[in-house]
N, C-alpha and C positions, 0 to 999 in steps of 0.2 A: 456543182456546175461551174465551169470556167467562164469568167466574164470577158468580154472584148473591152476595149477603151472606152466606148460610149456608155456601156452599161456600168462599167466601174465608176465613172464619173458621176453617174446618176446616184449609185449607191453611197458614194462619198459625199455628195451633196445632200442627200436625205440624212445620213448619219450626223453631218456637221450642222443640220438646221437650216442650210442655206435654200431649201425649197419650201420653207414654211409657208402655208400650214400642212404641207405634204410629209407624212411620216412613215409612208408605206407605198408599195405598189398597188395601184388602184384596181378594184373590182369592176365588172362590167356596168353596174349601175352608177358608180362614181365617175366612170369614163363618160357615160352618157350625160350626166350632170354637168362635168367640165365642158363637154363638146357643145351641148345645148345651151347651158346657161352661164358657162364661165364660172362655176361655184364648185369648191370643194369643201364639205362640211360648213356651208353658209359663208364661206369667205372666198373672195375673188381669187381665182386661179385659171390661166388661160390654156394650159396645155396638159393632155393627160400624161401621167407617168405609168409607163407599163413595162413589163419584163416578159419577153418572148422566149418559147422553148422550140427547138428544132427536133421534134420527136414525132413518130408516127401515131403513138397513142399516149394517153395520159399517164403520169408518173404515180399517182395514187400514193403520195408520201405526205407526212405531216410537216416534215423539216427539209431544207435543202441547204447544204453548205455553199457558200459562194467564195470563189477562188479568183485571184487575179495574179498572173505570173507565178503561179504555183503556190501562193501564199493564202492562207484562209483569211478572208476578209471579215465574215459573219455568218451566223447560222439564221436562214430565213425560214420563219414559221409561215407555212403556206395556208392561206385562207380558202382559196378556191382556184380551180383551172377552168379556163373557158376559152372559146373561139371568138374572134371579133370579125365584123364585117369592115375591113379596113377601107374599102372603096367608099363605104358610107360615111364613115368617120372622116376620112381625109377630104372627101367632097365638101362636107360641112366646114371643116377647118380651113381648108386652103382655096377651094372653089374648083372650077371646071378642070384645071390643069394640074390636079392633085397627083397624077401619075408621074410628074417630072419632080415633084418634091422630094428631097433627100431622105427625110423621115419615112415616107411611104415606101421608097425603094428599100429603106433599111428594115422596115417591120414586115414587109410582105413575105420575107424568107421564114417567117416563124409559123408553126402551125397552131400552137397553143399560147396562151398567155396566163400568167400567174399573178393573183393578188396575194399580197402578204398581210400579216398582222403588223401592227407597228413596229418598225426597226428599233432595236436597243441601242440607244445613243452611247452606252458605256462600252460597247464592243468595238473600239477604234484603234486597238493596239498596233495593227498592221498597216494603218492608213496614216500617212503623213498629211495633216491639214494645216494649210496656211490661212491667214485671215483675209484672203482675196475674195473678191465678189465673183459670182458666176452670173452671167447675163443671159437670159432667155429671151428671145424675140417673141413679142406678144402678137396676137391677132387684133384685128381692127375691132372686133365686137365690144371690148371694154371700153373703147373710145368713142363709142356712139353718142355718148353724152356730150361730146364737145362740138357735135353737129347741130348748132342752133343758128 
């Protein structure tokens, strides 16, 4: 599977540990946990990490090779394939104007989504990793404790 720039950065961030505690692409129950409770494996995490597929039917494979600019990045062990109700998820994450959100526009082109088993941190030979930080904008939900 050929990765675009956005998914490449997500894979690179997972492999380098910059998205801790996330070490994989989330399944539907983990996505629901993140969307509803901002929790991934009992740790605070505000945004679901998902990988979409533009296919008309499921792929039914156990592994998927991920490529970026014709270089193999890693071998993804597929946990499951599923469909998502993106309207419901982004309405909860963003609010009423979710259709204007860039991530909603990005993900709505995908028919299926893949969850993976944890990515192997040792398979980083084709990825140049610098010790820079990646910043994700968080939702307001984790900050409700400040409203007193």
